[in-house]
C-alpha positions, 0 to 999 in steps of 0.5 A: 943440605942446600940453603936457598934464598926463596924470596926477600925474608925467606930462606929454604933448606933443600935435601935432595931437591925437596924443601925440608925447612924454612925460616922467615925473617924481616927488617922492622918498618921503624926508625931502626932501619936495617939495624934490626932483624926479627926472626918470625918463624923457623920450621923443619919437617918432623922427619928432618928434625934434630939434623942441624937444619934449623941451626943452619937456617938461623946461622945463614940469616945471621951471616946474611945480615952482618950489617944488623946490630940486633936480631930478635925472636919470640918462641911460641907454644910449640917451642916449649913442647919440643924445647927448640928454644935451647937451640937459640941459646946454643947459637948465642941468643940471650933470653930476655923475657919469659912469660909463663902461662901465656896461653893459660895452660902452663906453657910459656913464651920467650923472647930472645935477642942477639947483638951482632955488632956495636 
């Protein structure tokens, strides 16, 4: 597996030359400057899930942004279904918010943060 910098704020994971997953992240446009990173989206093709690709993508974002103080992300409906939020806890993120029944159908969303440095 190879992880490439596709464009500012997007990394892709390649297996055999094919894109099998990607992660989208950004630095908020506020007073925090480069201190905060927000992970917007993590996706891995179904056939390649549970092979460590999402974890490798998240860890690569953390590695490339060591200058940041905080990294945050919100999980969505799909995360509740496939329990991928457990991955964020494994990596070291702390759940800060749990909004039960966010979509009105018993499915929650969660907010996670991780402090990289002081």
